[in-house]
C-alpha positions, 0 to 999 in steps of 0.5 A: 485546488493545488492541494486537491490535485496533490491528493489525487496524484498521491492516490493514483501513485498508491494505486499504481504501486499496490495494483488496486489499493485497498484499506489493508494495504494502507494499514499494513504497508505504511512504509510505502505510504511514507516513501511515496510522500517522501518522493513527492514532498521534501521539506514541505515543498512539492518537488514531484508530481509526475506519476511515473517518476514517483512510482519508479522512485518508490520501487527503487527504494524497495519499500513496496510489499506485494499483497499475498494471493488469496487462494481461498476466494471460492470458499470466502468467509472470515477464515479466508480473510483472517488467514490472508491478513495473517499471511500479510503480517508474516504469521503464515496461517496463524490467526490472533483471536484477541485478548 
């Protein structure tokens, strides 16, 4: 039961940090994931489960990246998604089309 509670606190902390967390947040901002775990667990021992303290500690480290605002929601489609992902990678409007 303790492990399930720890996972719940971790997910809630990520949800507060990313303001409605999604899969792309987890993929492109893994530093924030590690910082959050670092605030909760030290040396294999759970040291903090208070959400406010965890979120404040991660924000104090400055590792939380803000998600780019998707201005093309009205048009939708894969182009809007790809440009939003590219913007999140710091590539501006450039999209990588594979090999």
